[in-house]
C-alpha positions in Angstrom: -36.9 28.7 77.8 -33.8 27.2 75.6 -30.5 28.4 76.7 -27.0 28.7 74.7 -25.9 26.1 77.4 -28.0 23.6 75.5 -25.5 23.6 72.2 -23.9 20.3 71.2 -21.5 21.6 68.3 -18.2 22.3 70.5 -17.3 26.1 70.6 -14.2 25.7 68.6 -15.7 24.9 65.8 -18.5 27.9 65.7 -17.5 31.2 64.0 -15.6 33.4 66.5 -18.3 35.5 67.4 -20.5 33.1 68.6 -17.7 31.0 70.6 -17.0 34.3 72.5 -20.6 34.3 73.7 -20.9 30.8 74.8 -17.2 31.2 76.4 -16.3 28.2 78.2 -19.8 26.6 78.6 -19.5 22.8 78.2 -21.3 21.0 75.7 -24.7 19.9 76.1 -27.6 18.4 74.1 -30.1 20.4 72.4 -34.1 20.0 73.8 -36.4 19.0 70.5 -39.7 18.0 71.3 -41.3 17.9 68.1 -44.7 17.1 69.6 -44.5 20.1 72.2 -42.1 22.8 70.2 -43.4 25.5 68.1 -41.9 25.9 64.4 -40.7 29.6 65.6 -39.0 28.2 68.5 -37.6 25.6 66.4 -36.5 28.4 63.6 -34.9 30.4 66.8 -32.5 27.8 67.5 -31.5 26.9 63.7 -29.0 29.5 63.1 -26.5 28.1 65.7 -27.6 24.7 64.9 -26.8 25.2 61.5 -23.3 26.4 61.4 -21.0 23.8 59.7 -17.7 22.6 61.2 -14.9 23.4 58.7 -14.0 20.6 56.5 -10.8 20.2 57.8 -12.1 20.0 61.7 -15.1 17.3 60.8 -14.6 14.4 63.9 -14.0 11.1 62.4 -15.6 7.9 63.9 -18.7 6.9 66.4 -20.2 9.8 68.0 -19.8 8.7 72.3 -22.7 9.5 74.4 -22.8 8.4 78.2 -26.4 8.3 79.9 -26.3 8.9 83.6 -29.5 7.2 85.2 -31.1 6.6 88.3 -34.6 5.8 89.4 -36.9 5.9 92.7 -35.0 8.5 94.5 -37.9 9.0 96.4 -36.9 12.2 97.9 -34.2 10.7 99.9 -32.3 13.7 100.5 -30.2 12.5 103.2 -28.7 8.8 102.9 -30.9 5.9 103.9 -30.2 4.2 107.1 -30.5 1.0 106.1 -27.9 1.1 103.3 -27.5 -1.1 100.4 -27.6 -4.6 100.3 -25.1 -6.4 97.7 -23.3 -9.6 97.7 -20.0 -9.6 99.9 -17.1 -9.3 97.3 -14.9 -11.8 99.1 -17.7 -14.6 99.7 -20.6 -14.2 97.2 -22.8 -16.3 99.3 -23.3 -13.8 101.3 -25.0 -10.6 101.7 -23.3 -7.4 103.3 -25.0 -3.7 104.0 -22.8 -0.9 102.6 -23.4 2.6 103.4 -25.0 4.5 100.3 -26.9 7.4 99.2 -27.6 10.8 99.8 -28.1 13.9 97.6 -24.6 15.0 99.0 -22.5 12.2 97.5 -24.9 11.5 94.6 -24.3 14.9 93.2 -20.5 14.4 93.6 -20.4 11.3 91.7 -23.0 12.3 88.8 -20.3 15.2 88.2 -17.6 13.1 88.2 -19.2 10.9 85.6 -20.3 14.2 83.7 -16.8 15.1 83.3 -15.9 11.8 81.5 -17.3 12.8 78.0 -18.8 16.0 77.0 -21.5 14.3 75.4 -23.7 13.7 78.6 -27.3 13.3 79.5 -28.4 12.4 83.3 -31.9 11.1 83.0 -34.3 9.0 85.4 -37.2 6.4 85.1 -39.7 8.1 87.6 -40.8 8.1 91.3 -38.4 10.9 92.3 -40.8 11.9 94.6 -43.2 10.8 96.9 -43.5 8.2 99.8 -40.8 10.7 101.0 -38.8 11.2 104.2 -40.3 13.7 106.3 -37.6 16.2 105.1 -38.8 16.2 102.1 -42.3 15.4 102.3 -42.6 18.0 104.9 -42.2 20.4 102.1 -44.1 19.1 99.0 -41.3 17.4 97.8 -39.8 20.8 96.7 -36.7 20.6 98.0 -36.0 17.2 96.0 -36.9 18.7 92.6 -34.7 21.6 93.9 -32.3 19.0 94.5 -31.9 17.1 91.4 -32.0 20.2 89.2 -28.9 21.3 91.4 -27.6 18.0 90.1 -28.2 18.7 86.4 -31.2 16.2 86.0 -32.3 16.7 82.3 -35.0 14.2 81.7 -37.6 12.2 83.9 -40.2 9.8 83.4 -43.1 10.0 85.6 -43.7 7.2 88.0 -46.7 6.2 90.1 -45.8 8.3 92.9 -45.7 11.5 91.0 -49.1 10.7 90.9 -49.7 10.5 94.5 -50.7 13.9 94.6 -53.1 14.6 91.5 -51.9 15.6 88.1 -52.2 19.3 89.1 -49.6 18.9 91.6 -47.3 16.9 89.4 -47.5 20.0 86.8 -47.0 22.3 89.8 -43.8 20.4 90.3 -42.8 20.9 86.8 -43.5 24.6 86.3 -43.2 26.3 89.8 -45.6 28.3 91.9 -47.1 28.1 95.3 -49.3 25.5 96.8 -52.7 26.5 95.8 -54.0 26.3 99.7 -50.5 25.6 101.9 -48.9 28.4 100.0 -45.2 28.6 100.0 -43.3 26.9 103.2 -39.7 26.9 101.7 -36.7 29.3 102.2 -38.0 31.0 98.5 -40.4 30.7 96.1 -40.6 27.3 94.0 -39.5 27.9 90.5 -40.4 24.2 89.9 -38.1 21.4 87.7 -35.0 22.6 85.6 -35.7 19.0 84.1 -38.1 17.7 81.9 -40.8 15.1 83.0 -42.2 13.1 80.2 -45.5 11.2 80.3 -45.9 9.5 76.8 -48.4 6.8 78.0 -50.7 9.2 80.4 -53.5 10.9 78.9 -56.2 13.4 79.9 -59.3 12.0 78.9 -61.0 15.5 78.9 -58.7 16.6 75.6 -57.0 13.3 74.7 -53.8 14.8 75.0 -50.6 13.5 77.0 -50.7 15.4 80.5 -46.9 16.0 79.4 -44.7 16.0 76.6 -44.2 12.0 75.8 -40.6 12.4 74.3 -37.5 14.9 73.5 -34.9 14.8 70.9 -31.3 15.6 72.2 -28.7 15.8 69.7 -24.9 15.0 70.4 -22.3 16.5 67.9 -25.1 16.6 65.4 -26.5 13.2 65.8 -29.9 13.1 67.3 -31.5 10.6 69.9 -34.7 10.2 71.2 -36.1 9.9 74.9 -39.6 8.3 75.5 -40.7 8.5 79.1 -43.6 6.8 80.4 -45.3 5.1 83.4 -46.7 1.5 84.2 -50.2 0.9 83.1 -51.0 -0.1 86.2 -50.4 3.1 88.2 -54.7 3.5 88.7 -54.0 0.3 91.2 -51.3 1.9 93.0 -52.5 5.6 93.9 -55.2 6.8 95.4 -58.3 7.4 92.9 -58.2 10.8 93.8 -54.5 11.2 92.3 -55.6 9.6 89.0 -58.8 11.0 88.2 -59.4 11.9 84.5 -56.3 10.4 83.4 -55.8 7.1 81.5 -52.6 5.3 81.4 -52.3 3.4 78.0 -50.4 0.2 77.6 -46.7 1.0 77.7 -45.2 -1.3 74.6 -48.0 -0.3 72.2 -47.7 3.8 73.3 -43.7 3.8 72.1 -44.4 1.6 69.3 -46.9 4.3 67.5 -44.3 6.8 68.4 -41.5 5.2 66.6 -42.9 6.5 63.3 -43.2 9.8 64.4 -39.6 10.2 65.6 -38.1 8.4 62.5 -39.3 10.6 60.4 -37.4 13.2 61.9 -34.2 11.6 61.3 -34.0 10.0 64.6 -32.2 6.3 64.4 -31.8 6.1 68.3 -34.3 5.6 70.7 -34.1 5.5 74.2 -37.1 4.4 76.8 -37.3 5.7 80.4 -39.9 3.7 81.6 -41.3 3.5 85.2 -41.8 -0.2 85.4 -39.1 -3.1 86.0 -38.1 -6.7 86.8 -36.9 -9.1 89.5 -33.4 -10.2 89.1 -31.5 -13.6 90.5 -27.9 -12.1 90.5 -26.2 -9.1 92.0 -26.1 -5.1 91.2 -24.3 -5.1 88.0 -25.3 -8.2 86.4 -28.4 -10.1 85.1 -28.1 -14.0 85.1 -32.1 -14.1 85.3 -34.6 -11.7 85.6 -38.5 -12.1 85.6 -41.8 -9.6 86.1 -43.6 -7.2 84.0 -40.3 -5.5 82.1 -39.1 -8.9 80.1 -42.7 -8.5 78.1 -42.5 -5.2 77.4 -38.9 -5.2 76.5 -39.9 -8.0 73.8 -42.7 -6.3 72.4 -40.9 -3.1 71.8 -40.1 -2.0 68.3 -36.5 -2.7 67.3 -35.7 1.0 66.6 -35.5 1.2 70.9 -32.0 0.1 71.8 -31.7 1.6 75.6 -34.4 0.7 78.5 -33.8 2.5 81.7 -36.4 1.0 84.4 -37.5 1.3 87.7 -40.4 0.6 90.0 -39.1 -2.5 91.4 -36.7 -0.8 93.7 -34.1 -3.8 92.4 -30.6 -3.3 90.6 -29.7 -4.9 87.6 -27.5 -4.8 84.0 -29.2 -6.9 81.6 -29.4 -7.7 77.9 -33.4 -8.5 77.1 -34.1 -9.4 73.5 -31.0 -7.9 72.4 -31.5 -4.5 74.2 -29.5 -2.9 77.2 -32.0 -2.7 80.1 -31.1 -1.4 83.6 -31.9 -0.1 86.8 -30.1 1.6 89.8 -31.8 0.6 92.8 -33.7 2.9 94.7 -33.3 5.7 97.3 -30.2 7.5 95.5 -27.8 4.4 96.5 -26.9 3.9 92.9 -26.4 5.4 89.3 -26.5 3.5 86.1 -23.3 5.0 84.2 -24.3 3.9 80.5 -22.1 4.2 77.5 -23.6 4.7 73.8 -21.8 4.3 70.5 -23.4 6.1 67.4 -23.0 5.6 64.0 -21.9 9.5 63.1 -23.3 9.3 59.5 -26.4 7.5 60.0 -27.2 8.3 63.9 -27.7 4.3 64.0 -26.7 3.0 67.6 -23.9 0.7 67.2 -23.7 -0.4 71.3 -24.8 0.0 74.5 -22.7 -1.2 77.9 -23.5 -0.1 81.1 -22.1 -0.6 84.9 -24.0 0.6 88.3 -21.9 2.4 90.5 -22.6 2.4 93.9 -23.0 6.0 95.8 -20.7 5.3 98.7 -21.8 7.7 101.2 -18.4 6.9 103.3 -16.2 7.2 100.2 -17.5 10.0 97.7 -16.9 13.4 98.9 -20.3 15.9 100.1 -20.8 18.4 97.4 -21.3 21.5 99.3 -24.1 23.4 97.8 -25.9 20.1 98.3 -24.9 20.7 102.3 -26.0 23.6 102.5 -29.5 23.3 100.5 -30.5 20.0 102.9 -29.4 22.3 106.2 -31.6 25.1 104.9 -34.8 22.6 105.1 -33.3 20.8 108.0 -33.4 23.8 109.9 -36.9 24.5 109.2 -38.1 20.8 109.6 -36.6 20.2 112.4 -39.2 21.2 115.1 -41.1 18.2 113.7 -38.5 15.9 112.6 -36.2 15.6 115.7 -39.7 15.2 118.0 -39.0 12.1 120.6 -41.8 9.5 120.0 -40.6 6.7 122.4 -38.2 3.9 122.5 -37.9 0.5 121.0 -35.8 -2.2 122.6 -33.9 -2.3 119.2 -34.1 -1.7 115.2 -37.6 -3.5 113.9 -36.9 -5.1 110.5 -38.7 -5.6 107.4 -37.0 -8.8 106.6 -39.4 -11.8 105.1 -39.6 -14.4 108.3 -40.1 -17.0 105.4 -43.9 -16.9 105.6 -44.3 -13.0 104.4 -45.0 -11.3 107.4 -41.9 -9.5 108.8 -41.4 -7.9 112.7 -41.9 -4.3 111.6 -45.4 -5.4 109.8 -46.9 -6.9 113.3 -46.0 -3.5 114.9 -47.4 -1.3 112.4 -50.6 -4.0 112.5 -50.9 -4.0 116.0 -50.9 0.0 116.1 -53.6 0.2 114.1 -55.5 -2.3 115.8 -55.2 -0.3 119.3 -55.7 3.0 117.5 -59.3 1.5 116.6 -59.8 -1.0 118.7 -62.4 0.7 121.6 -65.9 0.7 120.3 -66.1 4.2 120.1 -63.4 4.4 117.6 -64.7 1.6 115.4 -64.5 -2.0 117.1 -61.4 -2.9 115.1 -61.0 -6.7 115.5 -58.1 -7.4 112.6 -55.9 -4.9 111.1 -54.5 -5.7 107.3 -51.4 -3.7 106.3 -49.9 -3.7 102.8 -46.4 -4.6 102.7 -46.0 -1.5 99.9 -46.9 0.9 102.3 -43.9 0.0 104.7 -40.9 2.0 102.8 -38.1 1.2 105.5 -37.1 -0.4 108.8 -37.4 1.4 111.9 -34.1 2.3 113.2 -33.8 4.0 116.2 -31.3 6.7 117.5 -29.0 5.6 120.3 -30.3 4.7 123.4 -33.6 3.3 121.7 -34.7 6.7 121.0 -37.5 7.0 117.8 -38.0 10.4 116.6 -40.8 11.3 114.3 -38.8 11.4 111.3 -37.7 8.0 111.8 -41.1 7.0 111.7 -42.6 8.8 109.3 -39.3 7.3 107.0 -41.5 4.0 107.8 -44.9 5.4 106.4 -44.5 8.6 104.5 -47.9 8.7 102.8 -50.4 9.9 105.8 -53.2 7.4 105.1 -56.3 7.6 107.0 -57.3 4.3 108.7 -60.9 2.9 108.2 -62.5 0.0 109.8 -65.2 -1.6 108.0 -67.1 -4.7 108.7 -66.2 -7.7 106.4 -67.8 -11.5 106.5 -65.2 -14.2 107.1 -65.7 -15.2 103.5 -64.7 -11.6 102.2 -61.9 -11.8 104.4 -60.3 -15.1 102.7 -61.2 -14.1 99.3 -58.9 -10.8 99.9 -56.2 -13.5 101.3 -56.1 -15.1 98.3 -56.1 -12.2 96.3 -52.4 -11.8 97.7 -51.2 -14.0 94.8 -53.9 -13.1 92.2 -53.0 -9.9 89.7 -49.4 -9.4 91.8 -46.2 -9.0 89.9 -45.0 -10.9 93.1 -46.8 -12.1 96.3 -48.0 -9.3 98.2 -48.6 -10.8 101.8 -50.5 -8.3 104.0 -49.0 -7.9 107.9 -51.9 -9.1 110.2 -52.9 -7.9 113.8 -51.9 -10.4 116.8 -55.2 -12.7 117.3 -55.3 -13.5 113.9 -53.7 -16.2 112.4 -53.6 -18.3 109.0 -51.8 -21.0 107.2 -50.8 -20.8 103.5 -49.3 -23.3 100.9 -47.0 -22.4 98.0 -48.3 -25.7 96.2 -52.1 -25.6 96.3 -53.2 -23.7 93.0 -53.2 -19.8 92.7 -56.9 -18.7 94.5 -56.7 -22.1 97.2 -53.7 -21.3 98.8 -55.1 -20.7 102.5 -55.3 -23.8 104.2 -58.9 -24.8 104.6 -59.9 -23.9 107.8 -56.5 -22.6 109.3 -57.5 -18.9 109.4 -58.2 -18.4 113.3 -59.2 -15.0 115.7 -58.2 -15.1 118.8 -58.1 -19.2 118.3 -61.6 -19.4 117.2 -62.3 -20.5 113.6 -62.9 -17.7 111.1 -66.5 -18.0 110.3 -67.2 -18.0 106.3 -70.9 -15.8 107.1 -69.7 -14.3 110.3 -69.0 -10.4 110.5 -65.7 -8.9 111.7 -64.4 -5.3 111.8 -61.4 -4.9 110.4 -59.1 -2.0 110.2 -56.7 -0.9 107.4 -55.7 2.4 105.5 -57.6 4.7 103.1 -55.5 3.0 100.2 -56.3 -0.8 100.9 -59.9 0.0 101.8 -60.5 1.9 98.5 -59.3 -1.5 96.6 -55.4 -0.5 96.0 -52.6 -3.1 94.9 -55.6 -5.1 93.6 -57.2 -6.0 96.5 -60.3 -5.6 95.2 -62.3 -7.4 97.9 -62.0 -4.7 100.5 -63.7 -2.1 98.1 -67.1 -4.8 99.1 -67.0 -3.8 103.0 -69.6 -2.2 104.7 -70.2 0.5 107.7 -66.7 2.3 107.5 -65.7 4.6 110.6 -62.6 6.8 109.7 -59.7 7.1 112.2 -56.3 8.7 112.6 -53.4 9.0 110.3 -51.4 5.7 109.9 -48.4 7.6 111.4 -50.0 9.4 114.3 -51.9 6.0 115.1 -47.6 4.2 114.7 -46.7 7.4 116.9 -49.2 6.7 119.9 -48.6 3.2 120.0 -44.8 3.5 120.3 -45.2 6.4 122.7 -47.2 4.0 125.2 -44.7 1.6 124.8 -46.5 -0.7 122.2 -43.4 -1.5 120.4 -41.0 -1.7 123.5 -40.7 -5.5 122.9 -41.0 -6.7 119.3 -43.3 -9.2 118.9 -42.3 -12.9 117.9 -45.2 -14.8 117.4 -46.0 -15.9 114.1 -49.6 -14.8 112.9 -48.9 -16.3 109.3 -47.3 -20.1 108.8 -46.3 -21.3 105.6 -46.1 -24.9 104.6 -44.4 -27.3 102.4 
């Protein structure tokens, strides 16, 4: 399990016999997880680690450590078509789109950064898999786990999407093996992750233990650094109930603070937190003039032993100082990485300084890693019959950009597709469709000639959620709309189908933001006591994203999968012309 390549002591400082054995292997950190590694294993590693360098060659000055960090990769082996939005360097008042991302380019950049310092570690803040494009999702994200292993990823926190298919599937991602019912679909048996997932706050209620190790300790020139990894406590509200069955997600800061004494007892003075929770900055990708969101309060509650926080989840990029600690996030989909430099006091192991630089993974400038190109090509050949299947045509790209009122062109099309799929009386008699914005993962960008392929729509809706039509009263619908601002890290405005309309006022109190009397269906007022048939995906129907009112609906009728409904709608020409009529109005 542990190989000589993990030794952090330079080979020139070891006895000649040991040096000959390790050859030209580069200096790496030693994985030491006290909570999960037995005493016998530690004893087996003690020999090489205990060798002291001759006094005349003892290094002086701080130990320099480079941390390379990513987050929210979401199986994007290929560069996302939408690119990366940043401020225009020539005019910061404008935004521009740059080509970025792709595992081939990310792998090259990671290697370049790694070569700058032999003391390095490559980490991630979760959501490496789940909500993935078809190239990865078709093979249950095995290609992505393999690709990240090829890049040399060392450690990752678990994110909410790591639980999309349940804890058993997450453990298979870690340990390998074929899927229990689908078998092996890839070109070779799946061997599992070469990197270690950490889940300090995720507890199996049956055993009271974490489902994965809570932390790991790495040594750099003999100086230990602890890495704690954890998901956000709100994971159960973001995942299908089946995905988190039997699991408890503890408070993030409390979990970290309870581990600090145990870690300190092992002589560790520097602690890094990898957390799948984040914030919402106001500046560009490499600054932080203002940040809000859950990560701010979490960091302020952390023990002062924590000196660096690598965050994610919000799909934003920032480089911040919060409560005297460095806090970073590298956007999403492999479009960026954080290059973090730590200085450790050699004698005590104390963190002296931490600085970061968010680097764009320019897919039009950075060379491709040939090994990664071959890896991706193998899976592309297997996926091509489904991925390249023609679905239909559209007149142009369908954007996820907010109109200002909370809806988007693509959101309208998806809601209309779901309504069309279940509108017939025999199919459920749907009158209104509601779509959660978090389920729309990318804009719909056609191929040349306006052609839409299956991989294009799967990129938009990768969850493969079933549609369900239910009966709701007008009062329940109105309460659901009010929940768009209740218990949300940021407003989550549901996308609505044609014929449904309402207005909202941001100046009204939370819980009363829908303008009274503004909600109508096909021009008729929505009646509080009236009953309406409403279609949504299964995630929403089970109260996902804190839309708890939807769990009270009655008389469910099960329909097709969401992406299949979108495929059928586009195939029949439903999206040939983009709907432009406003369905949601913001006043004041």
